[in-house]
N, C-alpha and C positions, 0 to 999 in steps of 0.2 A: 636645405636651400637648393639641393641638387634638382629637386622636382619643380620648384616654383618658376624659374625664369621663363620657360616656354609658355606656361599658362598665362603669366603676366603679359607676355609680349602679345599673345593673340587677343587678350582682353582689352589692352589699351594701346592701340597702334600709335597714338599721338606721343606717348612718352617712352618709346622703345629704348632710347638711349639710356634712360634711367634703369629700366628693368633688365637691360642686357648685361649689366655689370654688378651683380649682387656681391657687395663686399661688406659683411657685417662690421659695424664699428666705425665705418667712415661716414662722412656727412652725406655723400651721395646715396649711400644705402638707406640712411635715415629718410631722405626725401622719397626714395623709391618705395620704401615701406609705407610712408604716409600717403603717397599717391595711390597705392594699391588697396589700402584698407577700407575706404568708404564703401566700396561695393560689397565687401565681405560683411563685417560686423561692426564697422566703425569702432574697432577695438583700438586701444592705445598702441602706439607704434612698436612698443617693445614686445608685444605678444607674439608676433611672428618669429622674431629672433629667439624669444624664450622657447618657443616650440622647437626651433631648430636645435637649441641647446639641450632639449629634453627636460625643461622645467615644466612642472605641471601648474595649471591655472590657479589651483587653490593656494599653493605656496606663493605664487606670484602676487595674489591678492593680499595675502597676509603680509608679505614683504612691503607691498605698496602702502598698506595702512600704517606700517611702522616707519615708513620713509626709507626702507632699505632696498627698494627695488633695483636702483642703479648699482648698488654694491653687489647684490645677488647676481645680477647679470655679468658684472665684471669678473666676479669669482668664477662663474660657470664658463666664461670664455677662456680661462687660463688652460693652457695645454696640460699642465701637470694635474689640474683638477679634472679635466675631461678624462684623463688616463685612469683616474680612480673610479670612474663610473659610479659616483655617489648619487643617492636619491636627492630630489629637490629639497625634501625636508631636512636632510643632513646638511646640505649647503646653507639653507636658511638658518638652521640652528647654529652653525659655525659663525655666520655673519652676526647673529644676535649676540653670541658670546663675546665676539671681538668688538662689539659696539659699533659695527658698521665699517670696520677697517678691513679692507680686502686682503692686504698682505698678511695681517695678523691671522685672519680666518684661514687663509691658504696655508700658512705655516702650521697652524694648529691641526688642520686636516692631514697634512703630510706627516706630521709627527705622530698623530694617532694611528695613521695607516702603518707606519713603521712598527709601532708597538703590536698591532694586531695584523700581522702580515699573512694570515691564512688566506686573505682575499675574501671579499664579500660577493654574494651572488649579484650578477649584473641585473639591474632593474629593467 
């Protein structure tokens, strides 16, 4: 999201105040995303944030079909999870195992990481 605000601002002069304060997770950011998506791909509003979080589209689609998209995004937003630099499919797998519970998935991932602490290659 470091790169997007200036592009947004030049593209939509009318809603500058929305675009100038990108804060993922807040309602103003939601509306800024929604306002900016139609010119792009008319994609669901989560896609831009998902890209910021490093989630790939395929995993997002799979999560969406299973009704786990919101959980996947919440998990990916967590600082502890970002620090692990896991792949999208690992995050999705953790969410599926936990039945959509973000905290359970997070705890499972952190526990697993402690067991295998050689560190995984960053994706």
